[in-house]
mmJSON file of the N, C-alpha and C atoms, coordinates in Angstrom:
{"data_MODEL":{"atom_site":{
"group_PDB":["ATOM","ATOM","ATOM","ATOM","ATOM","ATOM","ATOM","ATOM","ATOM","ATOM","ATOM","ATOM","ATOM","ATOM","ATOM","ATOM","ATOM","ATOM","ATOM","ATOM","ATOM","ATOM","ATOM","ATOM","ATOM","ATOM","ATOM","ATOM","ATOM","ATOM","ATOM","ATOM","ATOM","ATOM","ATOM","ATOM","ATOM","ATOM","ATOM","ATOM","ATOM","ATOM","ATOM","ATOM","ATOM","ATOM","ATOM","ATOM","ATOM","ATOM","ATOM","ATOM","ATOM","ATOM","ATOM","ATOM","ATOM","ATOM","ATOM","ATOM","ATOM","ATOM","ATOM","ATOM","ATOM","ATOM","ATOM","ATOM","ATOM","ATOM","ATOM","ATOM","ATOM","ATOM","ATOM","ATOM","ATOM","ATOM","ATOM","ATOM","ATOM","ATOM","ATOM","ATOM","ATOM","ATOM","ATOM","ATOM","ATOM","ATOM","ATOM","ATOM","ATOM","ATOM","ATOM","ATOM","ATOM","ATOM","ATOM","ATOM","ATOM","ATOM","ATOM","ATOM","ATOM","ATOM","ATOM","ATOM","ATOM","ATOM","ATOM","ATOM","ATOM","ATOM","ATOM","ATOM","ATOM","ATOM","ATOM","ATOM","ATOM","ATOM","ATOM","ATOM","ATOM","ATOM","ATOM","ATOM","ATOM","ATOM","ATOM","ATOM","ATOM","ATOM","ATOM","ATOM","ATOM","ATOM","ATOM","ATOM","ATOM","ATOM","ATOM","ATOM","ATOM","ATOM","ATOM","ATOM","ATOM","ATOM","ATOM","ATOM","ATOM","ATOM","ATOM","ATOM","ATOM","ATOM","ATOM","ATOM","ATOM","ATOM","ATOM","ATOM","ATOM","ATOM","ATOM","ATOM","ATOM","ATOM","ATOM","ATOM","ATOM","ATOM","ATOM","ATOM","ATOM","ATOM","ATOM","ATOM","ATOM","ATOM","ATOM","ATOM","ATOM","ATOM","ATOM","ATOM","ATOM","ATOM","ATOM","ATOM","ATOM","ATOM","ATOM","ATOM","ATOM","ATOM","ATOM","ATOM","ATOM","ATOM","ATOM","ATOM","ATOM","ATOM","ATOM"],
"id":[1,2,3,4,5,6,7,8,9,10,11,12,13,14,15,16,17,18,19,20,21,22,23,24,25,26,27,28,29,30,31,32,33,34,35,36,37,38,39,40,41,42,43,44,45,46,47,48,49,50,51,52,53,54,55,56,57,58,59,60,61,62,63,64,65,66,67,68,69,70,71,72,73,74,75,76,77,78,79,80,81,82,83,84,85,86,87,88,89,90,91,92,93,94,95,96,97,98,99,100,101,102,103,104,105,106,107,108,109,110,111,112,113,114,115,116,117,118,119,120,121,122,123,124,125,126,127,128,129,130,131,132,133,134,135,136,137,138,139,140,141,142,143,144,145,146,147,148,149,150,151,152,153,154,155,156,157,158,159,160,161,162,163,164,165,166,167,168,169,170,171,172,173,174,175,176,177,178,179,180,181,182,183,184,185,186,187,188,189,190,191,192,193,194,195,196,197,198,199,200,201,202,203,204,205,206,207],
"type_symbol":["N","C","C","N","C","C","N","C","C","N","C","C","N","C","C","N","C","C","N","C","C","N","C","C","N","C","C","N","C","C","N","C","C","N","C","C","N","C","C","N","C","C","N","C","C","N","C","C","N","C","C","N","C","C","N","C","C","N","C","C","N","C","C","N","C","C","N","C","C","N","C","C","N","C","C","N","C","C","N","C","C","N","C","C","N","C","C","N","C","C","N","C","C","N","C","C","N","C","C","N","C","C","N","C","C","N","C","C","N","C","C","N","C","C","N","C","C","N","C","C","N","C","C","N","C","C","N","C","C","N","C","C","N","C","C","N","C","C","N","C","C","N","C","C","N","C","C","N","C","C","N","C","C","N","C","C","N","C","C","N","C","C","N","C","C","N","C","C","N","C","C","N","C","C","N","C","C","N","C","C","N","C","C","N","C","C","N","C","C","N","C","C","N","C","C","N","C","C","N","C","C","N","C","C","N","C","C"],
"label_atom_id":["N","CA","C","N","CA","C","N","CA","C","N","CA","C","N","CA","C","N","CA","C","N","CA","C","N","CA","C","N","CA","C","N","CA","C","N","CA","C","N","CA","C","N","CA","C","N","CA","C","N","CA","C","N","CA","C","N","CA","C","N","CA","C","N","CA","C","N","CA","C","N","CA","C","N","CA","C","N","CA","C","N","CA","C","N","CA","C","N","CA","C","N","CA","C","N","CA","C","N","CA","C","N","CA","C","N","CA","C","N","CA","C","N","CA","C","N","CA","C","N","CA","C","N","CA","C","N","CA","C","N","CA","C","N","CA","C","N","CA","C","N","CA","C","N","CA","C","N","CA","C","N","CA","C","N","CA","C","N","CA","C","N","CA","C","N","CA","C","N","CA","C","N","CA","C","N","CA","C","N","CA","C","N","CA","C","N","CA","C","N","CA","C","N","CA","C","N","CA","C","N","CA","C","N","CA","C","N","CA","C","N","CA","C","N","CA","C","N","CA","C","N","CA","C","N","CA","C","N","CA","C","N","CA","C","N","CA","C","N","CA","C"],
"label_alt_id":[null,null,null,null,null,null,null,null,null,null,null,null,null,null,null,null,null,null,null,null,null,null,null,null,null,null,null,null,null,null,null,null,null,null,null,null,null,null,null,null,null,null,null,null,null,null,null,null,null,null,null,null,null,null,null,null,null,null,null,null,null,null,null,null,null,null,null,null,null,null,null,null,null,null,null,null,null,null,null,null,null,null,null,null,null,null,null,null,null,null,null,null,null,null,null,null,null,null,null,null,null,null,null,null,null,null,null,null,null,null,null,null,null,null,null,null,null,null,null,null,null,null,null,null,null,null,null,null,null,null,null,null,null,null,null,null,null,null,null,null,null,null,null,null,null,null,null,null,null,null,null,null,null,null,null,null,null,null,null,null,null,null,null,null,null,null,null,null,null,null,null,null,null,null,null,null,null,null,null,null,null,null,null,null,null,null,null,null,null,null,null,null,null,null,null,null,null,null,null,null,null,null,null,null,null,null,null],
"label_comp_id":["MET","MET","MET","GLU","GLU","GLU","ASN","ASN","ASN","ALA","ALA","ALA","PRO","PRO","PRO","VAL","VAL","VAL","MET","MET","MET","LEU","LEU","LEU","GLY","GLY","GLY","LEU","LEU","LEU","VAL","VAL","VAL","LEU","LEU","LEU","TRP","TRP","TRP","VAL","VAL","VAL","LEU","LEU","LEU","LEU","LEU","LEU","ALA","ALA","ALA","ALA","ALA","ALA","ALA","ALA","ALA","SER","SER","SER","LEU","LEU","LEU","LEU","LEU","LEU","SER","SER","SER","LEU","LEU","LEU","THR","THR","THR","LEU","LEU","LEU","GLY","GLY","GLY","VAL","VAL","VAL","ALA","ALA","ALA","LEU","LEU","LEU","ALA","ALA","ALA","TYR","TYR","TYR","HIS","HIS","HIS","TRP","TRP","TRP","PHE","PHE","PHE","ASN","ASN","ASN","TYR","TYR","TYR","SER","SER","SER","THR","THR","THR","ASN","ASN","ASN","ALA","ALA","ALA","THR","THR","THR","ALA","ALA","ALA","PRO","PRO","PRO","PHE","PHE","PHE","VAL","VAL","VAL","ALA","ALA","ALA","THR","THR","THR","VAL","VAL","VAL","VAL","VAL","VAL","TYR","TYR","TYR","SER","SER","SER","GLY","GLY","GLY","VAL","VAL","VAL","SER","SER","SER","LEU","LEU","LEU","VAL","VAL","VAL","LEU","LEU","LEU","LEU","LEU","LEU","THR","THR","THR","SER","SER","SER","LEU","LEU","LEU","PHE","PHE","PHE","ALA","ALA","ALA","LEU","LEU","LEU","ALA","ALA","ALA","LEU","LEU","LEU","SER","SER","SER","ILE","ILE","ILE"],
"label_asym_id":["A","A","A","A","A","A","A","A","A","A","A","A","A","A","A","A","A","A","A","A","A","A","A","A","A","A","A","A","A","A","A","A","A","A","A","A","A","A","A","A","A","A","A","A","A","A","A","A","A","A","A","A","A","A","A","A","A","A","A","A","A","A","A","A","A","A","A","A","A","A","A","A","A","A","A","A","A","A","A","A","A","A","A","A","A","A","A","A","A","A","A","A","A","A","A","A","A","A","A","A","A","A","A","A","A","A","A","A","A","A","A","A","A","A","A","A","A","A","A","A","A","A","A","A","A","A","A","A","A","A","A","A","A","A","A","A","A","A","A","A","A","A","A","A","A","A","A","A","A","A","A","A","A","A","A","A","A","A","A","A","A","A","A","A","A","A","A","A","A","A","A","A","A","A","A","A","A","A","A","A","A","A","A","A","A","A","A","A","A","A","A","A","A","A","A","A","A","A","A","A","A","A","A","A","A","A","A"],
"label_entity_id":["1","1","1","1","1","1","1","1","1","1","1","1","1","1","1","1","1","1","1","1","1","1","1","1","1","1","1","1","1","1","1","1","1","1","1","1","1","1","1","1","1","1","1","1","1","1","1","1","1","1","1","1","1","1","1","1","1","1","1","1","1","1","1","1","1","1","1","1","1","1","1","1","1","1","1","1","1","1","1","1","1","1","1","1","1","1","1","1","1","1","1","1","1","1","1","1","1","1","1","1","1","1","1","1","1","1","1","1","1","1","1","1","1","1","1","1","1","1","1","1","1","1","1","1","1","1","1","1","1","1","1","1","1","1","1","1","1","1","1","1","1","1","1","1","1","1","1","1","1","1","1","1","1","1","1","1","1","1","1","1","1","1","1","1","1","1","1","1","1","1","1","1","1","1","1","1","1","1","1","1","1","1","1","1","1","1","1","1","1","1","1","1","1","1","1","1","1","1","1","1","1","1","1","1","1","1","1"],
"label_seq_id":[1,1,1,2,2,2,3,3,3,4,4,4,5,5,5,6,6,6,7,7,7,8,8,8,9,9,9,10,10,10,11,11,11,12,12,12,13,13,13,14,14,14,15,15,15,16,16,16,17,17,17,18,18,18,19,19,19,20,20,20,21,21,21,22,22,22,23,23,23,24,24,24,25,25,25,26,26,26,27,27,27,28,28,28,29,29,29,30,30,30,31,31,31,32,32,32,33,33,33,34,34,34,35,35,35,36,36,36,37,37,37,38,38,38,39,39,39,40,40,40,41,41,41,42,42,42,43,43,43,44,44,44,45,45,45,46,46,46,47,47,47,48,48,48,49,49,49,50,50,50,51,51,51,52,52,52,53,53,53,54,54,54,55,55,55,56,56,56,57,57,57,58,58,58,59,59,59,60,60,60,61,61,61,62,62,62,63,63,63,64,64,64,65,65,65,66,66,66,67,67,67,68,68,68,69,69,69],
"pdbx_PDB_ins_code":[null,null,null,null,null,null,null,null,null,null,null,null,null,null,null,null,null,null,null,null,null,null,null,null,null,null,null,null,null,null,null,null,null,null,null,null,null,null,null,null,null,null,null,null,null,null,null,null,null,null,null,null,null,null,null,null,null,null,null,null,null,null,null,null,null,null,null,null,null,null,null,null,null,null,null,null,null,null,null,null,null,null,null,null,null,null,null,null,null,null,null,null,null,null,null,null,null,null,null,null,null,null,null,null,null,null,null,null,null,null,null,null,null,null,null,null,null,null,null,null,null,null,null,null,null,null,null,null,null,null,null,null,null,null,null,null,null,null,null,null,null,null,null,null,null,null,null,null,null,null,null,null,null,null,null,null,null,null,null,null,null,null,null,null,null,null,null,null,null,null,null,null,null,null,null,null,null,null,null,null,null,null,null,null,null,null,null,null,null,null,null,null,null,null,null,null,null,null,null,null,null,null,null,null,null,null,null],
"Cartn_x":[0.827,-0.016,0.888,2.218,2.901,3.127,2.745,2.849,1.422,0.613,-0.812,-0.618,-0.033,-0.014,0.683,1.682,2.29,1.47,0.748,-0.106,-1.35,-1.799,-2.795,-2.44,-1.206,-0.533,-0.586,-0.187,0.016,-1.459,-2.354,-3.752,-4.3,-4.107,-4.611,-3.893,-2.589,-1.903,-2.391,-2.638,-3.244,-4.787,-5.545,-6.948,-6.796,-5.784,-5.625,-5.341,-4.402,-4.038,-5.225,-5.929,-6.97,-8.209,-8.384,-9.457,-9.164,-7.893,-7.322,-7.416,-7.076,-7.258,-8.652,-9.554,-10.986,-11.511,-11.223,-11.655,-11.248,-10.077,-9.599,-10.401,-10.431,-10.927,-12.423,-13.161,-14.663,-14.855,-13.874,-13.889,-13.756,-12.788,-12.553,-13.876,-14.21,-15.344,-16.584,-16.948,-18.06,-17.845,-16.866,-16.615,-16.631,-16.255,-16.302,-17.903,-18.475,-19.96,-20.678,-20.475,-21.274,-21.117,-19.956,-19.547,-19.988,-19.837,-20.204,-21.569,-22.317,-23.75,-24.722,-24.123,-25.033,-25.369,-26.502,-27.049,-26.71,-26.56,-26.285,-24.832,-24.01,-22.636,-22.348,-23.231,-23.115,-23.349,-24.202,-24.637,-23.518,-22.813,-21.668,-20.395,-20.346,-19.262,-19.585,-20.678,-21.05,-20.919,-21.254,-21.177,-19.815,-19.043,-17.667,-16.907,-17.319,-16.677,-17.101,-18.363,-18.895,-18.143,-18.137,-17.464,-15.859,-15.367,-13.941,-13.712,-14.527,-14.452,-14.681,-15.73,-15.989,-14.983,-14.502,-13.312,-12.078,-11.87,-10.633,-10.778,-11.813,-11.884,-11.852,-12.496,-12.515,-11.091,-10.422,-9.078,-8.054,-8.251,-7.311,-7.475,-8.796,-8.942,-8.442,-8.45,-7.889,-6.257,-5.882,-4.284,-3.91,-4.587,-4.263,-4.265,-5.302,-5.318,-4.196,-3.885,-2.778,-1.33,-1.224,-0.026,0.122,-1.176,-0.995,-0.712,-0.912,-0.657,0.689],
"Cartn_y":[-1.362,0.024,1.251,1.056,2.311,3.065,2.463,2.883,3.58,3.624,4.167,5.657,6.321,7.782,8.021,7.323,7.331,6.923,5.937,5.36,6.292,6.879,7.778,9.082,9.413,10.708,10.342,9.132,8.658,8.699,8.064,8.079,9.372,10.397,11.819,12.392,12.188,12.783,12.163,10.825,10.065,10.806,10.853,11.465,12.895,13.711,15.123,15.105,14.174,14.059,13.786,12.638,12.185,13.258,13.963,14.962,16.205,16.497,17.621,17.315,16.183,15.677,15.588,15.125,15.046,16.338,17.283,18.663,19.129,19.18,19.882,19.457,18.067,17.332,17.774,17.624,17.949,19.427,20.382,21.889,22.133,21.577,21.856,21.381,20.098,19.724,20.514,20.962,21.718,23.05,23.702,25.079,25.083,23.979,23.91,23.907,22.973,22.907,24.06,24.549,25.857,26.944,27.166,28.225,28.039,26.725,26.311,26.465,25.875,25.552,26.618,27.73,28.764,29.781,30.365,31.483,32.799,32.742,33.877,33.748,34.594,34.595,34.704,35.323,35.575,34.355,33.5,32.371,31.291,30.881,30.094,30.631,31.945,32.527,32.39,32.848,32.668,31.182,30.238,28.828,28.452,28.788,28.349,29.106,30.242,31.001,30.266,29.889,29.11,27.754,26.938,25.714,25.857,26.858,26.911,27.322,28.098,28.654,27.253,26.6,25.525,24.355,24.122,23.16,23.586,25.057,25.542,25.505,25.633,25.58,23.939,23.317,21.777,21.296,21.669,21.046,21.707,23.009,23.56,23.006,22.517,21.925,20.718,19.942,18.636,18.626,19.654,19.837,20.211,21.087,21.434,20.264,19.259,18.15,17.308,17.157,16.306,16.66,18.091,18.724,18.344,18.386,18.375,17.014,15.916,14.671,14.288],
"Cartn_z":[0.082,0.079,-0.034,0.205,0.287,-1.033,-2.075,-3.522,-3.956,-3.143,-3.484,-3.804,-3.133,-3.594,-4.867,-5.162,-6.409,-7.581,-7.377,-8.29,-8.429,-7.435,-7.58,-8.402,-8.034,-8.8,-10.304,-10.645,-12.033,-12.57,-12.029,-12.401,-12.783,-11.774,-12.106,-13.218,-13.465,-14.609,-15.928,-15.842,-17.162,-17.338,-16.371,-16.454,-17.019,-16.396,-17.063,-18.387,-18.825,-20.183,-21.006,-20.6,-21.5,-21.555,-20.437,-20.466,-21.344,-21.349,-22.112,-23.56,-23.903,-25.392,-25.835,-24.779,-25.259,-25.127,-24.362,-24.314,-25.718,-26.062,-27.172,-28.492,-28.479,-29.737,-30.078,-28.772,-28.756,-29.168,-28.477,-28.759,-30.208,-30.944,-32.08,-33.083,-32.888,-33.61,-33.331,-32.171,-31.812,-32.408,-32.282,-32.744,-34.424,-34.899,-36.386,-36.919,-36.255,-36.659,-36.191,-35.084,-34.633,-35.681,-36.07,-36.976,-38.353,-38.829,-40.084,-40.467,-39.461,-39.791,-39.129,-38.52,-37.884,-38.79,-38.667,-39.266,-38.602,-37.406,-36.38,-35.902,-36.061,-35.552,-34.183,-33.439,-32.012,-31.2,-31.632,-30.808,-30.674,-31.935,-31.611,-31.049,-31.148,-30.305,-28.931,-28.415,-27.001,-26.6,-27.5,-26.954,-26.863,-27.79,-27.854,-26.7,-26.116,-24.981,-23.717,-23.575,-22.445,-22.447,-23.478,-23.469,-23.054,-23.726,-23.101,-21.827,-21.336,-19.894,-18.961,-19.168,-18.28,-18.456,-19.651,-19.872,-19.138,-19.073,-18.597,-17.038,-16.482,-14.965,-14.559,-15.24,-14.941,-15.046,-16.174,-16.287,-15.451,-15.092,-14.236,-12.808,-12.373,-11.046,-10.95,-12.157,-12.267,-12.244,-12.773,-12.775,-11.338,-10.634,-9.194,-8.328,-8.637,-7.841,-8.025,-9.408,-9.771,-9.174,-9.118,-8.554,-6.93,-6.45,-4.948,-4.537,-5.408,-4.666,-4.89],
"occupancy":[1.0,1.0,1.0,1.0,1.0,1.0,1.0,1.0,1.0,1.0,1.0,1.0,1.0,1.0,1.0,1.0,1.0,1.0,1.0,1.0,1.0,1.0,1.0,1.0,1.0,1.0,1.0,1.0,1.0,1.0,1.0,1.0,1.0,1.0,1.0,1.0,1.0,1.0,1.0,1.0,1.0,1.0,1.0,1.0,1.0,1.0,1.0,1.0,1.0,1.0,1.0,1.0,1.0,1.0,1.0,1.0,1.0,1.0,1.0,1.0,1.0,1.0,1.0,1.0,1.0,1.0,1.0,1.0,1.0,1.0,1.0,1.0,1.0,1.0,1.0,1.0,1.0,1.0,1.0,1.0,1.0,1.0,1.0,1.0,1.0,1.0,1.0,1.0,1.0,1.0,1.0,1.0,1.0,1.0,1.0,1.0,1.0,1.0,1.0,1.0,1.0,1.0,1.0,1.0,1.0,1.0,1.0,1.0,1.0,1.0,1.0,1.0,1.0,1.0,1.0,1.0,1.0,1.0,1.0,1.0,1.0,1.0,1.0,1.0,1.0,1.0,1.0,1.0,1.0,1.0,1.0,1.0,1.0,1.0,1.0,1.0,1.0,1.0,1.0,1.0,1.0,1.0,1.0,1.0,1.0,1.0,1.0,1.0,1.0,1.0,1.0,1.0,1.0,1.0,1.0,1.0,1.0,1.0,1.0,1.0,1.0,1.0,1.0,1.0,1.0,1.0,1.0,1.0,1.0,1.0,1.0,1.0,1.0,1.0,1.0,1.0,1.0,1.0,1.0,1.0,1.0,1.0,1.0,1.0,1.0,1.0,1.0,1.0,1.0,1.0,1.0,1.0,1.0,1.0,1.0,1.0,1.0,1.0,1.0,1.0,1.0,1.0,1.0,1.0,1.0,1.0,1.0],
"B_iso_or_equiv":[0.0,0.0,0.0,0.0,0.0,0.0,0.0,0.0,0.0,0.0,0.0,0.0,0.0,0.0,0.0,0.0,0.0,0.0,0.0,0.0,0.0,0.0,0.0,0.0,0.0,0.0,0.0,0.0,0.0,0.0,0.0,0.0,0.0,0.0,0.0,0.0,0.0,0.0,0.0,0.0,0.0,0.0,0.0,0.0,0.0,0.0,0.0,0.0,0.0,0.0,0.0,0.0,0.0,0.0,0.0,0.0,0.0,0.0,0.0,0.0,0.0,0.0,0.0,0.0,0.0,0.0,0.0,0.0,0.0,0.0,0.0,0.0,0.0,0.0,0.0,0.0,0.0,0.0,0.0,0.0,0.0,0.0,0.0,0.0,0.0,0.0,0.0,0.0,0.0,0.0,0.0,0.0,0.0,0.0,0.0,0.0,0.0,0.0,0.0,0.0,0.0,0.0,0.0,0.0,0.0,0.0,0.0,0.0,0.0,0.0,0.0,0.0,0.0,0.0,0.0,0.0,0.0,0.0,0.0,0.0,0.0,0.0,0.0,0.0,0.0,0.0,0.0,0.0,0.0,0.0,0.0,0.0,0.0,0.0,0.0,0.0,0.0,0.0,0.0,0.0,0.0,0.0,0.0,0.0,0.0,0.0,0.0,0.0,0.0,0.0,0.0,0.0,0.0,0.0,0.0,0.0,0.0,0.0,0.0,0.0,0.0,0.0,0.0,0.0,0.0,0.0,0.0,0.0,0.0,0.0,0.0,0.0,0.0,0.0,0.0,0.0,0.0,0.0,0.0,0.0,0.0,0.0,0.0,0.0,0.0,0.0,0.0,0.0,0.0,0.0,0.0,0.0,0.0,0.0,0.0,0.0,0.0,0.0,0.0,0.0,0.0,0.0,0.0,0.0,0.0,0.0,0.0],
"pdbx_formal_charge":[null,null,null,null,null,null,null,null,null,null,null,null,null,null,null,null,null,null,null,null,null,null,null,null,null,null,null,null,null,null,null,null,null,null,null,null,null,null,null,null,null,null,null,null,null,null,null,null,null,null,null,null,null,null,null,null,null,null,null,null,null,null,null,null,null,null,null,null,null,null,null,null,null,null,null,null,null,null,null,null,null,null,null,null,null,null,null,null,null,null,null,null,null,null,null,null,null,null,null,null,null,null,null,null,null,null,null,null,null,null,null,null,null,null,null,null,null,null,null,null,null,null,null,null,null,null,null,null,null,null,null,null,null,null,null,null,null,null,null,null,null,null,null,null,null,null,null,null,null,null,null,null,null,null,null,null,null,null,null,null,null,null,null,null,null,null,null,null,null,null,null,null,null,null,null,null,null,null,null,null,null,null,null,null,null,null,null,null,null,null,null,null,null,null,null,null,null,null,null,null,null,null,null,null,null,null,null],
"auth_seq_id":[1,1,1,2,2,2,3,3,3,4,4,4,5,5,5,6,6,6,7,7,7,8,8,8,9,9,9,10,10,10,11,11,11,12,12,12,13,13,13,14,14,14,15,15,15,16,16,16,17,17,17,18,18,18,19,19,19,20,20,20,21,21,21,22,22,22,23,23,23,24,24,24,25,25,25,26,26,26,27,27,27,28,28,28,29,29,29,30,30,30,31,31,31,32,32,32,33,33,33,34,34,34,35,35,35,36,36,36,37,37,37,38,38,38,39,39,39,40,40,40,41,41,41,42,42,42,43,43,43,44,44,44,45,45,45,46,46,46,47,47,47,48,48,48,49,49,49,50,50,50,51,51,51,52,52,52,53,53,53,54,54,54,55,55,55,56,56,56,57,57,57,58,58,58,59,59,59,60,60,60,61,61,61,62,62,62,63,63,63,64,64,64,65,65,65,66,66,66,67,67,67,68,68,68,69,69,69],
"auth_comp_id":["MET","MET","MET","GLU","GLU","GLU","ASN","ASN","ASN","ALA","ALA","ALA","PRO","PRO","PRO","VAL","VAL","VAL","MET","MET","MET","LEU","LEU","LEU","GLY","GLY","GLY","LEU","LEU","LEU","VAL","VAL","VAL","LEU","LEU","LEU","TRP","TRP","TRP","VAL","VAL","VAL","LEU","LEU","LEU","LEU","LEU","LEU","ALA","ALA","ALA","ALA","ALA","ALA","ALA","ALA","ALA","SER","SER","SER","LEU","LEU","LEU","LEU","LEU","LEU","SER","SER","SER","LEU","LEU","LEU","THR","THR","THR","LEU","LEU","LEU","GLY","GLY","GLY","VAL","VAL","VAL","ALA","ALA","ALA","LEU","LEU","LEU","ALA","ALA","ALA","TYR","TYR","TYR","HIS","HIS","HIS","TRP","TRP","TRP","PHE","PHE","PHE","ASN","ASN","ASN","TYR","TYR","TYR","SER","SER","SER","THR","THR","THR","ASN","ASN","ASN","ALA","ALA","ALA","THR","THR","THR","ALA","ALA","ALA","PRO","PRO","PRO","PHE","PHE","PHE","VAL","VAL","VAL","ALA","ALA","ALA","THR","THR","THR","VAL","VAL","VAL","VAL","VAL","VAL","TYR","TYR","TYR","SER","SER","SER","GLY","GLY","GLY","VAL","VAL","VAL","SER","SER","SER","LEU","LEU","LEU","VAL","VAL","VAL","LEU","LEU","LEU","LEU","LEU","LEU","THR","THR","THR","SER","SER","SER","LEU","LEU","LEU","PHE","PHE","PHE","ALA","ALA","ALA","LEU","LEU","LEU","ALA","ALA","ALA","LEU","LEU","LEU","SER","SER","SER","ILE","ILE","ILE"],
"auth_asym_id":["A","A","A","A","A","A","A","A","A","A","A","A","A","A","A","A","A","A","A","A","A","A","A","A","A","A","A","A","A","A","A","A","A","A","A","A","A","A","A","A","A","A","A","A","A","A","A","A","A","A","A","A","A","A","A","A","A","A","A","A","A","A","A","A","A","A","A","A","A","A","A","A","A","A","A","A","A","A","A","A","A","A","A","A","A","A","A","A","A","A","A","A","A","A","A","A","A","A","A","A","A","A","A","A","A","A","A","A","A","A","A","A","A","A","A","A","A","A","A","A","A","A","A","A","A","A","A","A","A","A","A","A","A","A","A","A","A","A","A","A","A","A","A","A","A","A","A","A","A","A","A","A","A","A","A","A","A","A","A","A","A","A","A","A","A","A","A","A","A","A","A","A","A","A","A","A","A","A","A","A","A","A","A","A","A","A","A","A","A","A","A","A","A","A","A","A","A","A","A","A","A","A","A","A","A","A","A"],
"auth_atom_id":["N","CA","C","N","CA","C","N","CA","C","N","CA","C","N","CA","C","N","CA","C","N","CA","C","N","CA","C","N","CA","C","N","CA","C","N","CA","C","N","CA","C","N","CA","C","N","CA","C","N","CA","C","N","CA","C","N","CA","C","N","CA","C","N","CA","C","N","CA","C","N","CA","C","N","CA","C","N","CA","C","N","CA","C","N","CA","C","N","CA","C","N","CA","C","N","CA","C","N","CA","C","N","CA","C","N","CA","C","N","CA","C","N","CA","C","N","CA","C","N","CA","C","N","CA","C","N","CA","C","N","CA","C","N","CA","C","N","CA","C","N","CA","C","N","CA","C","N","CA","C","N","CA","C","N","CA","C","N","CA","C","N","CA","C","N","CA","C","N","CA","C","N","CA","C","N","CA","C","N","CA","C","N","CA","C","N","CA","C","N","CA","C","N","CA","C","N","CA","C","N","CA","C","N","CA","C","N","CA","C","N","CA","C","N","CA","C","N","CA","C","N","CA","C","N","CA","C","N","CA","C","N","CA","C","N","CA","C","N","CA","C"],
"pdbx_PDB_model_num":[1,1,1,1,1,1,1,1,1,1,1,1,1,1,1,1,1,1,1,1,1,1,1,1,1,1,1,1,1,1,1,1,1,1,1,1,1,1,1,1,1,1,1,1,1,1,1,1,1,1,1,1,1,1,1,1,1,1,1,1,1,1,1,1,1,1,1,1,1,1,1,1,1,1,1,1,1,1,1,1,1,1,1,1,1,1,1,1,1,1,1,1,1,1,1,1,1,1,1,1,1,1,1,1,1,1,1,1,1,1,1,1,1,1,1,1,1,1,1,1,1,1,1,1,1,1,1,1,1,1,1,1,1,1,1,1,1,1,1,1,1,1,1,1,1,1,1,1,1,1,1,1,1,1,1,1,1,1,1,1,1,1,1,1,1,1,1,1,1,1,1,1,1,1,1,1,1,1,1,1,1,1,1,1,1,1,1,1,1,1,1,1,1,1,1,1,1,1,1,1,1,1,1,1,1,1,1]
}}}
């Protein structure tokens, strides 16, 4: 059990990397479709800003948690 903090730290770093890649991939795909198929330019911009903000907050908190372990 003495390796549990090390393994937990590794698991958190892997989760952070996976969440970052997923967030980036989904963000690019969503932004492309929002801007490409939208008739109003303001709505996809606001949606992209909200998505980016929420992703940034979640990834930052996960990064801080990974650093604390």
